[in-house]
C-alpha positions in Angstrom: 115.8 76.8 174.9 118.3 79.5 173.7 118.4 80.5 170.1 120.9 78.6 168.0 124.2 80.3 167.2 125.1 80.7 163.6 128.8 80.6 163.2 131.1 82.8 161.1 131.0 80.2 158.4 127.5 81.2 157.6 126.7 84.1 155.4 123.5 86.1 156.1 122.8 88.9 153.7 124.1 92.3 154.7 125.0 92.6 151.0 121.8 90.9 149.8 120.9 93.7 147.5 124.2 93.4 145.6 123.9 89.7 145.1 120.3 90.1 143.9 121.4 92.7 141.5 124.0 90.3 140.2 121.5 87.5 139.7 118.6 89.6 138.3 120.7 91.8 136.0 122.7 88.9 134.7 119.6 88.0 132.7 120.5 89.0 129.2 117.5 91.3 128.7 118.3 93.2 131.9 122.0 93.0 131.7 122.0 94.8 128.4 119.1 97.2 129.4 117.0 96.0 126.5 113.9 97.1 128.3 113.1 99.9 130.7 114.0 98.9 134.3 112.0 100.2 137.3 113.9 99.3 140.5 112.8 99.8 144.1 109.1 99.0 143.6 107.8 98.5 147.1 104.5 97.0 146.1 103.1 98.3 142.8 104.0 100.8 140.2 101.2 102.6 138.3 101.9 104.0 134.8 99.5 106.5 133.2 98.8 105.9 129.5 97.3 109.0 127.7 95.5 109.2 124.4 94.5 112.5 122.9 91.6 113.0 120.5 90.9 115.9 118.1 93.9 117.7 119.5 94.4 119.9 116.4 91.5 121.7 114.8 90.9 124.6 112.5 91.6 128.0 114.1 88.8 130.3 115.2 88.2 132.9 117.9 86.5 130.6 120.4 87.8 128.2 123.0 86.0 124.9 123.0 87.2 122.5 125.7 84.7 119.8 124.5 86.3 119.4 121.1 89.7 118.0 122.2 90.1 115.4 124.8 92.5 113.3 126.8 91.7 109.8 127.9 93.9 108.4 130.6 94.2 104.7 131.3 96.4 103.0 133.9 98.9 100.1 133.6 100.0 98.5 136.9 103.2 96.6 137.4 103.1 94.4 140.4 106.3 92.4 141.0 105.8 88.8 142.1 107.5 87.6 145.3 109.8 84.7 144.5 112.3 82.7 146.5 115.0 80.0 146.4 115.0 77.4 149.2 117.9 75.0 148.6 119.5 72.4 150.9 122.9 70.8 150.0 124.6 68.0 151.9 128.3 68.9 152.5 129.1 65.2 152.3 128.3 65.4 148.6 130.9 68.1 148.1 133.9 65.9 148.7 134.0 64.9 145.0 133.6 68.5 143.8 135.6 70.5 146.3 139.2 70.4 147.2 140.0 68.3 150.3 142.2 71.0 151.7 139.4 73.5 151.7 137.1 70.9 153.3 139.6 70.3 156.1 141.2 67.0 157.1 139.0 66.5 160.2 136.0 64.3 160.2 134.1 67.4 161.2 133.8 69.4 158.0 133.5 73.1 158.1 132.0 75.2 155.4 134.8 76.1 153.0 135.7 79.8 153.3 134.7 80.6 149.7 131.9 78.0 149.4 129.2 80.6 150.2 130.4 82.8 147.3 130.5 79.7 145.1 126.9 78.7 146.0 125.6 82.2 145.6 127.2 82.5 142.2 125.7 79.2 141.0 122.2 80.1 142.4 122.4 83.6 140.9 123.1 82.1 137.5 120.0 79.8 137.8 117.9 82.8 139.0 119.1 84.9 136.0 118.1 82.2 133.5 114.7 81.7 135.2 114.1 85.5 135.2 115.0 85.8 131.5 112.5 83.0 130.7 109.8 84.6 132.8 110.3 88.1 131.3 109.4 86.9 127.9 107.4 83.7 128.1 106.3 83.4 131.7 102.8 82.7 132.9 101.7 83.2 136.5 102.5 79.8 138.1 104.9 78.3 140.6 108.2 80.2 140.3 107.0 82.4 137.5 105.4 85.7 136.7 103.4 86.8 133.7 105.8 87.6 130.9 105.6 90.0 128.0 104.0 87.4 125.6 101.3 86.5 128.1 100.5 90.2 128.7 100.6 91.0 125.0 98.2 88.1 124.1 95.7 89.4 126.7 95.9 92.9 125.3 93.5 93.3 122.4 95.3 96.4 121.1 98.6 94.7 120.4 99.2 94.0 116.7 99.3 90.3 116.2 101.2 88.6 113.3 100.6 84.9 112.8 103.9 83.1 112.7 105.1 79.7 111.4 108.2 77.5 111.9 111.1 79.7 111.0 113.9 78.4 108.7 116.8 79.9 106.9 114.7 79.8 103.7 111.8 81.8 105.1 113.2 84.0 107.8 113.6 87.1 105.6 110.0 86.9 104.6 108.8 86.4 108.2 110.9 89.3 109.5 109.4 91.4 106.7 105.9 90.6 107.9 106.8 91.9 111.3 108.3 95.1 109.9 105.2 95.7 107.7 103.0 95.4 110.8 104.9 98.1 112.8 102.6 101.1 113.2 103.7 104.2 111.2 104.0 106.3 114.4 106.5 103.8 115.9 108.5 103.0 112.8 111.7 105.1 112.8 111.8 105.6 116.6 115.3 105.8 118.0 114.5 103.0 120.6 112.6 100.7 118.3 114.0 97.1 118.7 113.2 93.8 117.1 113.4 91.2 119.9 113.9 87.7 118.4 114.4 84.2 119.7 117.7 82.3 119.4 116.2 80.2 116.6 115.2 83.4 114.7 118.8 84.7 115.0 120.4 81.5 113.9 118.2 81.3 110.8 118.8 84.9 110.0 122.6 84.5 110.2 122.3 81.3 108.0 120.3 83.3 105.5 123.0 86.0 105.4 125.7 83.4 104.9 123.8 82.0 102.0 123.7 85.5 100.5 127.5 85.8 100.9 127.7 87.6 104.2 129.3 84.8 106.1 131.6 87.0 108.2 129.2 89.9 108.8 128.3 88.8 112.3 131.4 86.9 113.2 132.2 86.9 116.9 129.5 89.5 117.5 131.6 92.3 116.1 128.6 93.7 114.2 125.2 94.5 115.8 122.5 92.5 114.1 119.8 94.5 112.4 117.1 94.0 109.9 116.3 96.8 107.5 118.0 99.2 109.9 116.2 98.1 113.0 118.4 96.6 115.7 117.8 93.0 116.6 118.1 91.8 120.2 118.5 88.1 120.7 117.0 86.7 123.9 116.8 83.0 124.9 113.7 83.9 126.9 111.6 84.1 123.7 110.1 80.8 122.5 111.4 79.3 119.3 109.3 80.9 116.7 108.4 84.1 118.5 109.4 87.8 118.0 108.4 91.2 119.3 108.8 94.6 117.7 108.5 97.4 120.3 110.1 100.5 121.6 112.4 99.9 124.5 110.6 102.6 126.4 107.3 100.7 126.0 108.5 97.6 127.8 109.0 97.6 131.6 110.7 95.3 134.1 110.1 96.0 137.8 111.7 94.7 141.0 111.9 95.6 144.6 115.7 95.3 144.4 116.5 97.4 147.5 113.4 96.7 149.4 113.8 95.2 152.8 112.2 91.9 151.9 115.2 91.0 149.8 117.3 88.3 151.5 120.3 86.1 150.6 121.6 83.6 153.1 123.9 80.6 153.1 123.5 78.8 156.5 125.7 76.0 157.7 123.3 73.8 159.7 126.0 71.9 161.6 125.7 74.1 164.7 121.9 74.3 164.5 120.8 70.7 164.1 124.0 68.7 163.9 123.5 67.8 160.3 125.9 68.1 157.4 123.5 70.3 155.4 123.9 73.8 154.0 120.8 75.8 153.3 120.6 78.6 150.7 117.8 81.1 150.9 117.1 83.9 148.4 114.1 86.1 148.2 113.3 88.8 145.6 110.5 90.3 143.5 110.2 90.6 139.7 107.6 91.4 137.1 106.9 93.0 133.7 104.3 95.3 132.1 103.8 96.9 128.7 102.8 100.5 128.0 100.8 101.2 124.9 99.7 97.9 123.4 98.9 99.4 120.0 102.6 100.3 119.5 103.7 96.7 119.9 103.9 93.9 117.3 103.8 90.3 118.5 104.8 87.5 116.1 103.8 84.1 117.5 
């Protein structure tokens, strides 16, 4: 039996990398480069973490290589393979799509721009799922271990016990996070306070109570707390926050690797059905660098 012919109304990913870039980088954390992004990871990326001991000592005439030392540990970022398998019945599109684009014949063809429409909608869903996984994900169906999961498993991360955040206590809770930031990290140019949407709402309400009602109106002023920029991410759970250097948080993806695939396939010429199938495959994952330089409020 000859292979089925996929008509010109089907889209099959020669620009797959671009569509995947749009869907992954539309996630707020990635779109605004709030963490370090490592693209083109074929399988794994290994990062060396070095710790010096007794590096500086009193001067003398001797060379003693046993006094000072360097301990190297390795952090591995392994992106998880993920996919979208979606089937849509064209019959259901009559109420949502213009009749002229569907054609007046009983034999409906895939609308010329429908593939773009579907990819855009799927990309938006992928972006939201990616944002959620980046911060709160746990290895399970359709997820990868997020920063919170990795930080909780790292005994060197500085933990701050949180509570239900309100406008009345948000300043005190943020201060607890600031107080826990290691001295070597405090003042770094890329230090960021990553907060949940609830944290941000309560903080703005607290500022309004203090008479700064228009300070953050329409996002015209970057939010910060005691001079440290605040990055609001919907991926963090309600009462969670993280203080870390941007260069110490990593997101990895095999964006341009040849396993990436985006397809919109009209099944009419394949099995005679009125179905449209959407297939998207990509990889994504996160990793932290030096755990002792990170504060997790949860």
